[in-house]
Backbone of each chain as ProteinMPNN parsed JSONL, in Angstrom:
{"seq_chain_A": "MEDFYSYIQEEDNEDIISYSFLTHNGSLYSVYFDPYQYVKYLSEYPGLFTQGYGFGFNRVLKSKNWDKDPLIGVTIAKIVIDFVEERGSGVVLLYHCDYVDNKQNGRNKIFNTWLNLTTVSALILDNRVKVDLPQMDGSVLHTFMGYLTSIHNINKDRASEEFTAFAERLAVSK", "coords_chain_A": {"N_chain_A": [[-5.682, 13.128, -23.529], [-4.544, 12.543, -20.233], [-1.233, 13.334, -19.127], [1.465, 11.151, -18.128], [4.17, 9.524, -16.339], [6.349, 7.354, -18.148], [6.481, 3.861, -17.494], [7.811, 0.75, -16.116], [7.032, -2.734, -15.79], [7.501, -5.413, -13.525], [7.955, -8.822, -12.466], [8.892, -10.637, -9.705], [10.748, -13.512, -8.374], [9.406, -14.034, -6.098], [6.857, -13.591, -6.609], [6.058, -10.987, -6.359], [4.699, -8.144, -7.771], [5.969, -5.425, -9.419], [6.115, -1.978, -10.3], [7.923, 0.59, -11.883], [9.024, 3.983, -12.125], [10.662, 6.89, -13.439], [11.099, 10.209, -12.413], [10.995, 13.593, -13.749], [12.793, 14.962, -12.269], [14.606, 13.121, -11.522], [13.983, 11.338, -9.471], [13.246, 8.029, -8.402], [10.432, 6.035, -8.429], [8.695, 3.294, -6.966], [6.006, 1.076, -7.318], [4.216, -1.409, -5.711], [2.758, -4.726, -5.641], [1.895, -7.171, -3.558], [1.3, -10.498, -3.225], [1.489, -12.015, -0.937], [1.678, -10.584, 1.392], [-0.256, -10.289, 3.438], [-1.188, -12.789, 3.765], [-0.85, -14.7, 5.729], [-2.612, -13.955, 7.703], [-5.171, -14.033, 6.834], [-6.74, -16.312, 6.552], [-9.277, -16.859, 7.486], [-10.883, -15.254, 6.051], [-12.092, -15.548, 3.229], [-12.489, -14.121, 0.795], [-10.726, -11.913, 0.898], [-8.434, -13.391, 1.241], [-8.081, -14.771, -1.172], [-8.167, -12.79, -3.102], [-6.709, -10.675, -2.234], [-4.044, -8.306, -2.199], [-1.028, -7.05, -0.922], [-0.399, -3.63, -0.954], [1.659, -0.929, -1.984], [3.691, 2.039, -2.215], [6.822, 3.562, -2.951], [9.38, 6.048, -2.731], [12.124, 5.152, -4.136], [14.606, 5.939, -5.014], [16.1, 8.94, -4.355], [16.081, 12.169, -5.722], [18.278, 15.034, -5.743], [16.953, 17.409, -5.879], [13.73, 18.191, -5.01], [10.375, 18.495, -5.938], [6.917, 19.492, -5.801], [5.211, 17.327, -7.655], [2.777, 16.797, -9.799], [2.505, 14.779, -11.648], [3.413, 12.459, -10.522], [1.476, 11.364, -8.783], [-0.528, 10.979, -10.673], [0.662, 9.073, -12.309], [0.982, 6.902, -10.545], [-1.697, 6.405, -10.053], [-2.488, 5.572, -12.615], [-1.02, 3.228, -12.849], [-2.162, 1.66, -10.802], [-4.78, 1.402, -11.756], [-4.258, 0.1, -14.178], [-3.232, -2.31, -13.18], [-5.451, -3.365, -11.855], [-7.148, -3.705, -14.02], [-5.755, -5.616, -15.404], [-5.605, -7.815, -13.639], [-8.159, -8.229, -12.908], [-11.371, -7.061, -11.777], [-11.951, -7.932, -9.293], [-9.875, -7.794, -7.479], [-8.359, -6.88, -4.368], [-6.775, -4.337, -2.826], [-4.758, -4.176, -0.245], [-3.637, -1.998, 2.258], [-1.238, -0.394, 4.405], [-0.425, 2.385, 6.349], [2.839, 3.429, 6.233], [4.906, 3.726, 9.04], [7.337, 3.616, 10.28], [9.353, 5.473, 9.918], [8.376, 7.708, 10.998], [7.076, 9.526, 9.368], [4.469, 9.471, 8.674], [2.29, 11.227, 8.602], [2.766, 13.151, 6.62], [2.942, 11.458, 4.473], [0.384, 10.404, 4.451], [-1.071, 12.656, 3.694], [-0.202, 13.012, 1.055], [-1.07, 10.622, -0.047], [-3.855, 10.864, 0.264], [-4.314, 13.061, -1.409], [-3.676, 11.945, -3.826], [-5.602, 9.896, -3.979], [-7.838, 11.401, -4.361], [-7.73, 12.21, -6.952], [-9.309, 12.557, -10.054], [-9.18, 10.414, -11.865], [-8.721, 8.272, -10.208], [-10.677, 8.329, -8.14], [-12.992, 7.97, -9.566], [-12.982, 5.358, -10.267], [-12.078, 3.691, -8.295], [-12.647, 2.367, -5.081], [-12.137, 3.42, -1.728], [-11.482, 2.232, 1.467], [-11.005, 2.633, 4.821], [-9.547, 2.328, 8.13], [-8.783, 4.098, 11.099], [-5.916, 3.614, 13.132], [-4.797, 3.248, 16.386], [-1.784, 2.807, 17.821], [0.037, 1.356, 20.437], [3.217, 2.427, 21.697], [6.609, 1.482, 22.546], [7.655, 3.355, 24.263], [5.53, 4.305, 25.622], [4.004, 6.139, 24.32], [1.462, 6.933, 21.816], [0.928, 5.817, 18.59], [-0.483, 7.201, 15.711], [-2.009, 5.853, 13.045], [-3.081, 4.274, 9.953], [-5.044, 1.727, 8.306], [-6.182, 0.083, 5.347], [-8.112, -0.581, 2.366], [-8.134, -0.749, -1.243], [-10.432, -1.049, -3.896], [-11.945, -1.982, -7.013], [-14.693, -0.089, -8.32], [-16.248, -1.677, -9.796], [-16.127, -4.155, -8.732], [-17.773, -7.046, -8.079], [-17.965, -8.24, -5.689], [-17.662, -6.337, -3.727], [-19.044, -5.614, -1.437], [-18.73, -7.843, 0.154], [-15.98, -7.73, 0.498], [-15.804, -5.438, 2.061], [-17.183, -6.282, 4.366], [-15.561, -8.4, 5.247], [-13.121, -7.098, 5.676], [-13.816, -5.318, 7.711], [-14.521, -7.157, 9.7], [-12.052, -8.354, 10.084], [-10.496, -6.2, 11.037], [-11.884, -5.622, 13.386], [-11.454, -7.973, 14.746], [-8.727, -7.783, 15.24], [-8.779, -5.789, 17.126], [-9.953, -7.02, 19.294], [-8.347, -9.108, 19.908], [-5.829, -10.907, 21.827]], "CA_chain_A": [[-5.339, 12.168, -22.478], [-3.656, 13.108, -19.209], [0.127, 12.829, -19.23], [1.991, 10.401, -16.987], [5.523, 9.052, -16.611], [6.476, 5.979, -18.643], [6.868, 2.955, -16.41], [8.028, -0.656, -16.456], [6.415, -3.697, -14.879], [8.309, -6.618, -13.328], [7.479, -9.776, -11.462], [10.097, -11.348, -9.257], [10.476, -14.919, -8.076], [8.508, -14.148, -4.936], [5.542, -13.215, -7.133], [5.733, -9.569, -6.132], [4.635, -7.393, -9.029], [6.353, -4.036, -9.148], [6.184, -1.038, -11.415], [8.774, 1.699, -11.473], [9.134, 5.098, -13.066], [11.623, 7.941, -13.104], [10.495, 11.533, -12.611], [11.872, 14.525, -14.484], [13.827, 15.411, -11.343], [15.528, 12.029, -11.246], [13.564, 10.426, -8.398], [12.688, 6.77, -8.9], [9.346, 5.525, -7.609], [8.23, 1.93, -7.214], [4.669, 0.712, -6.832], [4.264, -2.876, -5.671], [1.575, -5.515, -5.28], [2.483, -8.361, -2.941], [0.199, -11.428, -2.942], [1.686, -12.752, 0.322], [1.921, -9.686, 2.528], [-1.223, -10.483, 4.522], [-1.822, -14.101, 3.593], [-0.784, -15.412, 7.021], [-3.64, -13.488, 8.633], [-6.477, -13.904, 6.178], [-7.321, -17.618, 6.227], [-10.71, -16.881, 7.822], [-11.564, -14.252, 5.22], [-11.769, -16.147, 1.925], [-12.44, -13.133, -0.29], [-9.455, -11.196, 1.018], [-7.356, -14.37, 1.109], [-7.846, -15.131, -2.577], [-8.083, -11.632, -3.986], [-5.974, -9.57, -1.602], [-2.629, -8.017, -2.447], [-0.485, -5.913, -0.183], [-0.126, -2.553, -1.917], [2.416, 0.188, -1.436], [4.588, 2.704, -3.148], [7.963, 4.198, -2.287], [10.381, 6.743, -3.53], [13.266, 4.289, -3.826], [15.816, 6.725, -5.231], [15.702, 10.343, -4.196], [16.933, 13.148, -6.393], [18.681, 16.105, -4.817], [15.922, 18.443, -5.909], [12.388, 17.615, -4.958], [9.296, 19.475, -5.993], [5.579, 18.882, -5.869], [5.088, 16.907, -9.042], [1.463, 16.137, -9.922], [2.562, 13.588, -12.503], [3.706, 11.277, -9.708], [0.186, 10.798, -8.392], [-1.236, 10.536, -11.881], [1.291, 7.832, -12.77], [0.614, 5.844, -9.593], [-3.109, 6.093, -10.334], [-2.55, 4.791, -13.86], [-0.492, 1.891, -12.549], [-3.179, 0.924, -10.028], [-5.896, 1.081, -12.655], [-3.754, -0.936, -15.094], [-3.12, -3.566, -12.435], [-6.807, -3.871, -11.631], [-7.671, -4.164, -15.312], [-5.036, -6.83, -15.794], [-5.873, -8.924, -12.704], [-9.598, -8.377, -12.715], [-11.951, -6.072, -10.864], [-12.154, -8.521, -7.965], [-8.713, -7.663, -6.595], [-8.485, -5.982, -3.216], [-5.415, -3.863, -2.541], [-4.688, -3.866, 1.18], [-2.505, -1.126, 2.538], [-0.939, 0.132, 5.733], [0.404, 3.568, 6.276], [4.177, 3.212, 6.799], [5.123, 4.661, 10.152], [8.621, 3.378, 10.956], [10.213, 6.663, 9.845], [7.61, 8.788, 11.622], [6.645, 10.522, 8.371], [3.191, 8.984, 8.157], [1.326, 12.312, 8.368], [3.043, 13.689, 5.282], [2.613, 10.404, 3.506], [-1.074, 10.338, 4.445], [-1.571, 13.803, 2.897], [0.073, 12.731, -0.357], [-1.941, 9.515, -0.419], [-5.209, 11.41, 0.125], [-4.347, 13.889, -2.617], [-3.677, 11.032, -4.952], [-6.893, 9.204, -4.017], [-8.884, 12.323, -4.809], [-7.621, 12.465, -8.387], [-10.513, 12.098, -10.761], [-8.959, 9.097, -12.475], [-8.78, 7.239, -9.17], [-11.938, 8.33, -7.388], [-14.089, 7.516, -10.422], [-12.886, 3.922, -10.548], [-11.559, 2.919, -7.174], [-13.198, 2.645, -3.754], [-11.171, 3.371, -0.636], [-12.121, 1.961, 2.746], [-9.897, 2.574, 5.772], [-9.801, 2.61, 9.547], [-7.65, 4.649, 11.841], [-5.381, 2.675, 14.104], [-3.942, 3.813, 17.439], [-0.873, 1.718, 18.203], [0.9, 1.748, 21.556], [4.647, 2.32, 21.429], [7.386, 1.01, 23.701], [7.928, 4.45, 25.201], [4.275, 4.71, 26.253], [3.241, 7.047, 23.45], [0.524, 6.261, 20.905], [1.14, 6.167, 17.193], [-1.736, 7.258, 14.946], [-1.788, 5.463, 11.657], [-4.32, 3.703, 9.432], [-4.945, 0.647, 7.326], [-7.393, 0.053, 4.539], [-7.969, -1.264, 1.089], [-8.719, -0.163, -2.447], [-10.956, -2.029, -4.837], [-12.648, -1.371, -8.141], [-16.142, 0.116, -8.144], [-16.92, -2.745, -10.544], [-15.961, -5.42, -8.014], [-19.108, -7.544, -7.71], [-17.902, -8.682, -4.292], [-17.128, -5.254, -2.901], [-19.696, -5.644, -0.114], [-18.077, -8.888, 0.944], [-14.661, -7.2, 0.863], [-16.032, -4.507, 3.17], [-17.544, -7.063, 5.569], [-14.39, -9.162, 5.709], [-12.129, -6.16, 6.202], [-14.325, -4.838, 9.001], [-14.396, -8.266, 10.652], [-10.621, -8.519, 10.347], [-10.059, -5.085, 11.885], [-12.504, -5.81, 14.707], [-10.768, -9.108, 15.383], [-7.458, -7.254, 15.758], [-9.043, -4.978, 18.318], [-10.356, -7.837, 20.448], [-7.398, -10.205, 20.162], [-4.99, -10.727, 23.018]], "C_chain_A": [[-4.342, 12.796, -21.514], [-2.263, 12.504, -19.349], [0.5, 12.046, -17.974], [3.424, 9.989, -17.337], [5.467, 7.637, -17.188], [6.926, 5.091, -17.495], [7.112, 1.546, -16.938], [7.369, -1.523, -15.39], [7.314, -4.923, -14.77], [7.617, -7.539, -12.346], [8.687, -10.572, -11.008], [9.741, -12.769, -8.835], [9.736, -15.123, -6.763], [7.094, -13.747, -5.313], [5.123, -11.787, -6.812], [5.76, -8.86, -7.48], [4.989, -5.945, -8.71], [6.403, -3.245, -10.448], [7.124, 0.074, -10.968], [8.837, 2.758, -12.567], [10.065, 6.161, -12.509], [10.973, 9.289, -13.361], [11.478, 12.461, -13.336], [12.992, 15.049, -13.594], [14.801, 14.308, -10.962], [15.188, 11.166, -10.044], [12.962, 9.172, -9.025], [11.628, 6.279, -7.923], [9.047, 4.08, -7.982], [6.86, 1.733, -6.587], [4.636, -0.814, -6.822], [2.936, -3.481, -5.242], [2.098, -6.87, -4.817], [1.373, -9.332, -2.556], [0.326, -12.116, -1.58], [1.787, -11.876, 1.562], [1.001, -9.961, 3.715], [-1.73, -11.917, 4.606], [-1.85, -14.913, 4.89], [-1.986, -15.1, 7.907], [-5.056, -13.573, 8.074], [-7.199, -15.23, 5.928], [-8.821, -17.678, 6.547], [-11.527, -15.9, 6.993], [-11.322, -14.617, 3.755], [-11.671, -15.154, 0.767], [-11.108, -12.4, -0.287], [-8.284, -12.145, 0.787], [-7.032, -14.631, -0.356], [-7.61, -13.924, -3.478], [-7.226, -10.49, -3.439], [-4.512, -9.494, -2.023], [-2.219, -6.913, -1.477], [-0.072, -4.871, -1.208], [0.683, -1.46, -1.244], [3.21, 0.868, -2.53], [5.635, 3.48, -2.367], [8.753, 5.017, -3.274], [11.684, 6.018, -3.244], [14.593, 4.978, -4.097], [15.413, 8.188, -5.214], [16.65, 11.24, -4.987], [17.282, 14.227, -5.379], [17.614, 17.179, -4.75], [14.561, 17.79, -5.908], [11.368, 18.728, -5.103], [7.968, 18.734, -6.041], [5.321, 18.559, -7.33], [3.773, 16.164, -9.203], [1.493, 14.883, -10.784], [2.83, 12.316, -11.7], [2.393, 10.592, -9.319], [-0.584, 10.253, -9.58], [-0.671, 9.195, -12.364], [0.949, 6.668, -11.841], [-0.835, 5.422, -9.819], [-3.228, 5.226, -11.57], [-2.07, 3.367, -13.625], [-1.529, 1.059, -11.799], [-4.329, 0.498, -10.943], [-5.482, 0.013, -13.658], [-3.708, -2.296, -14.402], [-4.495, -4.19, -12.237], [-7.403, -4.396, -12.932], [-7.031, -5.484, -15.716], [-5.453, -8.026, -14.947], [-7.359, -9.148, -12.479], [-10.133, -7.45, -11.649], [-12.197, -6.628, -9.463], [-10.992, -8.311, -7.007], [-8.97, -6.625, -5.505], [-7.064, -5.602, -2.809], [-5.354, -3.367, -1.094], [-3.476, -2.993, 1.442], [-2.448, -0.724, 4.004], [-0.208, 1.426, 5.532], [1.738, 3.224, 6.934], [4.434, 4.211, 7.909], [6.498, 4.525, 10.791], [9.54, 4.612, 10.926], [9.52, 7.892, 10.418], [7.158, 9.871, 10.633], [5.244, 10.196, 7.849], [2.198, 10.107, 7.893], [1.503, 12.921, 6.981], [2.637, 12.706, 4.201], [1.1, 10.287, 3.351], [-1.661, 11.458, 3.578], [-1.395, 13.522, 1.412], [-0.881, 11.649, -0.851], [-3.365, 10.017, -0.635], [-5.346, 12.269, -1.125], [-4.45, 12.997, -3.845], [-5.041, 10.333, -5.076], [-8.007, 10.108, -4.543], [-8.762, 12.714, -6.279], [-8.84, 11.868, -9.082], [-10.35, 10.681, -11.303], [-9.07, 7.975, -11.447], [-10.174, 7.181, -8.569], [-13.112, 7.843, -8.236], [-14.116, 5.993, -10.543], [-12.585, 3.061, -9.333], [-12.229, 3.364, -5.871], [-12.091, 2.54, -2.719], [-11.939, 3.162, 0.67], [-11.009, 1.817, 3.769], [-10.375, 2.789, 7.204], [-8.556, 3.227, 10.157], [-7.208, 3.601, 12.849], [-4.539, 3.448, 15.106], [-3.097, 2.667, 17.975], [-0.01, 2.156, 19.379], [2.367, 1.547, 21.194], [5.368, 1.927, 22.72], [7.601, 2.107, 24.736], [6.654, 4.98, 25.86], [3.452, 5.659, 25.403], [2.307, 6.225, 22.561], [0.794, 6.753, 19.49], [-0.203, 6.14, 16.466], [-1.432, 6.914, 13.5], [-3.104, 4.932, 11.097], [-4.02, 2.544, 8.512], [-6.259, 0.599, 6.556], [-7.196, -0.763, 3.287], [-8.592, -0.433, -0.014], [-9.313, -1.297, -3.268], [-11.746, -1.305, -5.92], [-14.126, -1.156, -7.796], [-16.923, -0.981, -8.879], [-16.765, -4.113, -9.872], [-17.329, -5.911, -7.538], [-19.136, -8.042, -6.268], [-17.427, -7.576, -3.359], [-17.796, -5.199, -1.516], [-19.052, -6.702, 0.771], [-16.696, -8.42, 1.397], [-14.785, -6.281, 2.078], [-16.332, -5.268, 4.463], [-16.324, -7.784, 6.124], [-13.345, -8.23, 6.314], [-12.555, -5.65, 7.574], [-14.171, -5.921, 10.057], [-12.941, -8.47, 11.05], [-10.113, -7.433, 11.29], [-10.632, -5.229, 13.305], [-11.811, -6.94, 15.47], [-9.428, -8.653, 15.965], [-7.678, -6.527, 17.071], [-9.375, -5.831, 19.527], [-9.372, -8.954, 20.745], [-6.527, -9.865, 21.361], [-3.596, -11.07, 22.634]], "O_chain_A": [[-3.415, 13.493, -21.926], [-2.118, 11.319, -19.649], [-0.073, 12.25, -16.903], [3.84, 10.093, -18.491], [4.644, 6.821, -16.771], [7.673, 5.53, -16.621], [6.688, 1.19, -18.037], [7.176, -1.102, -14.249], [7.826, -5.419, -15.773], [6.812, -7.115, -11.516], [9.422, -11.12, -11.829], [8.586, -13.183, -8.925], [9.471, -16.257, -6.363], [6.234, -13.581, -4.448], [3.958, -11.426, -6.979], [6.728, -8.968, -8.233], [4.381, -5.322, -7.839], [6.69, -3.771, -11.523], [7.12, 0.457, -9.798], [8.721, 2.466, -13.757], [10.231, 6.313, -11.298], [10.362, 9.495, -14.41], [12.651, 12.128, -13.503], [14.016, 15.522, -14.087], [15.718, 14.529, -10.171], [16.004, 10.344, -9.627], [12.266, 9.237, -10.038], [11.895, 6.127, -6.731], [9.133, 3.69, -9.146], [6.601, 2.173, -5.467], [4.989, -1.446, -7.817], [2.116, -2.845, -4.58], [2.675, -7.622, -5.602], [0.582, -9.037, -1.66], [-0.63, -12.738, -1.116], [1.965, -12.387, 2.667], [1.429, -9.877, 4.867], [-2.599, -12.227, 5.422], [-2.761, -15.709, 5.116], [-2.339, -15.901, 8.773], [-6.022, -13.227, 8.755], [-8.168, -15.268, 5.171], [-9.551, -18.463, 5.942], [-12.727, -15.739, 7.215], [-10.437, -14.049, 3.115], [-10.856, -15.332, -0.138], [-10.446, -12.277, -1.317], [-7.267, -11.759, 0.21], [-5.865, -14.704, -0.742], [-6.93, -14.028, -4.499], [-7.043, -9.467, -4.099], [-3.842, -10.515, -2.178], [-2.969, -5.964, -1.244], [0.542, -5.203, -2.222], [0.437, -1.105, -0.092], [3.376, 0.335, -3.627], [5.376, 3.985, -1.275], [8.795, 4.733, -4.471], [12.295, 6.249, -2.2], [15.602, 4.64, -3.479], [14.521, 8.621, -5.943], [17.869, 11.083, -4.924], [16.676, 14.326, -4.312], [17.392, 17.787, -3.703], [14.283, 16.92, -6.735], [11.482, 19.776, -4.468], [7.907, 17.529, -6.284], [5.225, 19.469, -8.153], [3.664, 15.011, -8.785], [0.617, 14.025, -10.671], [2.509, 11.218, -12.153], [2.23, 9.387, -9.509], [-1.213, 9.198, -9.5], [-1.415, 8.303, -12.772], [0.658, 5.568, -12.308], [-1.16, 4.236, -9.783], [-3.982, 4.253, -11.58], [-2.651, 2.414, -14.145], [-1.747, -0.109, -12.122], [-4.784, -0.645, -10.891], [-6.266, -0.887, -13.961], [-4.101, -3.309, -14.981], [-4.678, -5.392, -12.428], [-8.087, -5.419, -12.936], [-7.68, -6.356, -16.294], [-5.635, -9.126, -15.47], [-7.757, -10.165, -11.911], [-9.415, -7.093, -10.715], [-12.6, -5.898, -8.558], [-11.117, -8.624, -5.824], [-9.688, -5.644, -5.698], [-6.252, -6.469, -2.485], [-5.837, -2.282, -0.772], [-2.4, -3.239, 0.896], [-3.446, -0.715, 4.724], [0.58, 1.537, 4.592], [1.76, 2.774, 8.079], [4.206, 5.408, 7.738], [6.803, 5.239, 11.746], [10.395, 4.776, 11.796], [10.045, 9.002, 10.322], [6.892, 11.005, 11.032], [4.873, 10.584, 6.741], [1.332, 9.955, 7.03], [0.534, 13.174, 6.265], [2.074, 13.07, 3.169], [0.598, 10.092, 2.244], [-2.615, 11.246, 2.83], [-2.299, 13.756, 0.61], [-1.433, 11.753, -1.946], [-4.013, 9.638, -1.611], [-6.363, 12.215, -1.817], [-5.212, 13.268, -4.774], [-5.566, 10.203, -6.182], [-8.995, 9.631, -5.1], [-9.592, 13.461, -6.795], [-9.322, 10.796, -8.715], [-11.261, 9.859, -11.212], [-9.467, 6.859, -11.78], [-10.783, 6.113, -8.496], [-14.109, 7.361, -7.701], [-15.146, 5.408, -10.88], [-12.811, 1.851, -9.344], [-12.363, 4.555, -5.594], [-11.214, 1.682, -2.818], [-12.929, 3.844, 0.933], [-10.143, 0.957, 3.608], [-11.444, 3.346, 7.453], [-7.429, 2.912, 9.774], [-8.01, 2.812, 13.35], [-3.663, 4.22, 14.717], [-3.618, 1.688, 18.511], [0.612, 3.217, 19.326], [2.716, 0.611, 20.474], [4.822, 2.025, 23.819], [7.715, 1.834, 25.931], [6.69, 5.985, 26.571], [2.305, 5.951, 25.743], [2.354, 4.995, 22.553], [0.877, 7.955, 19.238], [-0.965, 5.181, 16.588], [-0.68, 7.617, 12.825], [-4.149, 5.127, 11.717], [-2.908, 2.391, 8.007], [-7.304, 1.02, 7.051], [-6.244, -1.533, 3.164], [-9.432, 0.438, 0.214], [-8.746, -2.388, -3.323], [-12.157, -0.157, -5.748], [-14.726, -1.948, -7.07], [-18.108, -1.188, -8.619], [-17.233, -5.12, -10.405], [-17.966, -5.274, -6.699], [-20.208, -8.24, -5.696], [-16.849, -7.857, -2.31], [-17.171, -4.782, -0.54], [-18.851, -6.496, 1.968], [-16.286, -8.674, 2.529], [-13.975, -6.34, 3.002], [-15.801, -4.938, 5.523], [-16.085, -7.776, 7.332], [-12.753, -8.543, 7.347], [-11.738, -5.563, 8.49], [-13.743, -5.645, 11.177], [-12.637, -8.729, 12.215], [-9.38, -7.723, 12.236], [-9.939, -4.984, 14.292], [-11.614, -6.861, 16.682], [-9.039, -9.084, 17.05], [-6.879, -6.63, 18.002], [-9.117, -5.429, 20.662], [-9.538, -9.677, 21.727], [-6.485, -8.732, 21.838], [-2.691, -10.999, 23.466]]}, "seq_chain_B": "MLKKIVISPSNKEAISFFEDIAKRKAEIKKMLEEKALKRLTKHKG", "coords_chain_B": {"N_chain_B": [[-20.446, 2.014, 10.628], [-17.14, 1.075, 10.684], [-14.65, 3.009, 12.22], [-12.356, 3.444, 13.699], [-9.703, 1.671, 15.312], [-8.374, 0.909, 18.462], [-5.491, -0.108, 19.831], [-4.549, -1.986, 22.604], [-1.781, -1.894, 24.935], [-1.384, -4.455, 25.887], [-2.238, -6.154, 23.969], [-0.944, -8.449, 22.388], [-1.078, -9.953, 20.07], [-2.173, -8.299, 18.077], [-0.271, -6.26, 18.028], [1.924, -7.676, 17.214], [1.101, -8.388, 14.643], [1.061, -5.87, 13.306], [3.74, -5.23, 13.495], [4.888, -7.268, 12.049], [3.899, -6.806, 9.444], [5.023, -4.303, 8.96], [7.679, -5.023, 8.901], [7.807, -6.708, 6.679], [7.116, -4.893, 4.673], [9.308, -3.193, 4.806], [11.296, -4.92, 3.945], [10.527, -5.376, 1.321], [10.766, -2.812, 0.302], [13.522, -2.459, 0.485], [14.406, -4.434, -1.266], [13.376, -3.448, -3.668], [14.804, -1.087, -3.894], [17.408, -2.071, -4.219], [17.129, -3.416, -6.598], [16.576, -1.297, -8.292], [18.921, 0.172, -8.176], [20.709, -1.612, -9.292], [19.767, -1.759, -11.876], [20.142, 0.832, -12.754], [22.92, 1.014, -12.659], [23.594, -0.848, -14.569], [22.698, 0.391, -16.893], [24.242, 2.6, -16.97], [26.614, 1.617, -17.609]], "CA_chain_B": [[-19.21, 1.943, 9.834], [-15.974, 1.061, 11.564], [-13.812, 4.164, 11.912], [-11.047, 3.426, 14.359], [-9.435, 0.657, 16.332], [-7.351, 1.341, 19.405], [-4.843, -1.341, 20.294], [-4.009, -1.814, 23.955], [-0.396, -2.383, 25.041], [-1.338, -5.885, 26.219], [-2.745, -6.903, 22.82], [0.302, -8.905, 21.744], [-1.378, -10.475, 18.727], [-2.333, -7.176, 17.141], [1.019, -5.568, 17.927], [2.768, -8.547, 16.402], [0.623, -8.262, 13.266], [1.539, -4.613, 12.708], [5.215, -5.295, 13.376], [5.149, -8.205, 10.955], [3.614, -6.122, 8.178], [6.041, -3.253, 8.803], [8.947, -5.696, 8.547], [7.667, -7.175, 5.293], [7.147, -3.699, 3.811], [10.694, -2.706, 4.775], [12.053, -5.866, 3.114], [10.165, -5.114, -0.068], [11.356, -1.514, -0.069], [14.969, -2.688, 0.308], [14.534, -5.219, -2.488], [13.109, -2.564, -4.804], [15.944, -0.153, -3.98], [18.556, -2.801, -4.772], [16.816, -3.684, -8.005], [16.67, -0.024, -9.013], [20.348, 0.534, -8.268], [21.331, -2.562, -10.228], [19.329, -1.384, -13.212], [20.793, 2.104, -13.094], [24.341, 0.72, -12.889], [23.669, -1.58, -15.841], [22.488, 1.3, -18.01], [25.333, 3.594, -17.028], [27.728, 0.885, -18.216]], "C_chain_B": [[-18.012, 2.028, 10.779], [-15.048, 2.213, 11.201], [-12.412, 4.054, 12.509], [-10.925, 2.197, 15.235], [-8.279, 1.158, 17.19], [-6.766, 0.082, 20.024], [-4.247, -1.098, 21.676], [-2.595, -2.39, 24.007], [-0.307, -3.885, 25.339], [-1.82, -6.759, 25.063], [-1.568, -7.355, 21.957], [0.055, -9.332, 20.302], [-1.453, -9.341, 17.711], [-1.008, -6.449, 16.936], [1.959, -6.366, 17.039], [2.383, -8.465, 14.919], [1.195, -6.995, 12.623], [3.063, -4.617, 12.544], [5.608, -6.182, 12.193], [4.978, -7.528, 9.59], [4.671, -5.046, 7.917], [7.368, -3.866, 8.343], [8.911, -6.14, 7.078], [7.759, -5.988, 4.332], [8.575, -3.174, 3.7], [11.552, -3.617, 3.889], [11.785, -5.606, 1.639], [10.81, -3.818, -0.544], [12.851, -1.69, -0.35], [15.217, -3.447, -0.996], [14.344, -4.332, -3.716], [14.241, -1.557, -4.985], [17.138, -0.843, -4.631], [18.359, -3.069, -6.254], [17.026, -2.421, -8.826], [18.138, 0.367, -9.213], [21.06, -0.342, -9.285], [21.008, -2.145, -11.655], [20.036, -0.114, -13.651], [22.268, 1.874, -13.422], [24.513, 0.04, -14.235], [23.582, -0.6, -17.002], [23.573, 2.358, -18.111], [26.584, 2.954, -17.597], [28.959, 0.783, -17.333]], "O_chain_B": [[-17.904, 2.96, 11.576], [-14.693, 2.39, 10.036], [-11.425, 4.499, 11.922], [-11.902, 1.735, 15.824], [-7.328, 1.758, 16.687], [-7.474, -0.696, 20.663], [-3.529, -0.121, 21.889], [-2.25, -3.27, 23.218], [0.719, -4.513, 25.077], [-1.809, -7.985, 25.173], [-1.241, -6.738, 20.944], [0.886, -9.098, 19.424], [-0.873, -9.417, 16.628], [-0.663, -6.069, 15.817], [2.691, -5.808, 16.221], [3.253, -8.472, 14.048], [1.748, -7.048, 11.525], [3.597, -4.075, 11.576], [6.536, -5.876, 11.445], [5.82, -7.67, 8.703], [5.152, -4.898, 6.794], [8.077, -3.301, 7.511], [9.879, -5.958, 6.34], [8.411, -6.078, 3.292], [9.003, -2.756, 2.624], [12.43, -3.141, 3.17], [12.701, -5.616, 0.816], [11.333, -3.742, -1.656], [13.377, -1.131, -1.313], [16.143, -3.123, -1.74], [15.08, -4.46, -4.694], [14.593, -1.215, -6.114], [17.801, -0.266, -5.493], [19.288, -2.966, -7.055], [17.585, -2.468, -9.921], [18.532, 0.83, -10.284], [21.907, 0.129, -10.044], [21.871, -2.174, -12.532], [20.478, -0.005, -14.795], [22.801, 2.473, -14.357], [25.469, 0.319, -14.959], [24.307, -0.739, -17.988], [23.804, 2.938, -19.172], [27.508, 3.649, -18.019], [29.96, 0.19, -17.736]]}, "name": "protein", "num_of_chains": 2, "seq": "MEDFYSYIQEEDNEDIISYSFLTHNGSLYSVYFDPYQYVKYLSEYPGLFTQGYGFGFNRVLKSKNWDKDPLIGVTIAKIVIDFVEERGSGVVLLYHCDYVDNKQNGRNKIFNTWLNLTTVSALILDNRVKVDLPQMDGSVLHTFMGYLTSIHNINKDRASEEFTAFAERLAVSKMLKKIVISPSNKEAISFFEDIAKRKAEIKKMLEEKALKRLTKHKG"}
């Protein structure tokens, strides 16, 4: 069995489910699933509304020494798979690439590396769109949004249709 | 297959959506950091 970091799971009074683990270098990572992150925007998409969770992960405490640690991705993959097994294969994990710190390109690379892990790619589908966002200074920010769902999700086609409709609606809204 | 959406500067609704999500994500990140620090302090005694 592939090694991973031990982790804990918590649920707070806002119903956010978080998992956290400490790396051998002393960095603390948190992976979260937020049932309300997108709920304001999904009332017309019943599948996403009932089964969608906002998904993200952060390095919440940084150690002084950082190295490329493959166990981080493996552990995040295990957490995602555990969450899906616990909540059911119908869950849809919606995500946005964080861009407020302008490090989205590096984050995107790490995310892609993690998604290509065998443990993830064998069990989880990824569907994303690129987003070009105008900035106040006239520049354009390149980011993306998407979702993950289990390959065993019997409603995965509906998830795809609803997500596409939602993204298209964003593009045509005023 | 939808590949990209390009948001125009006049698309207030879409811009507001992305800002809203970014704000929520930042709040969650802050909450998780505070929780982590509290836990670490508790265990250090």
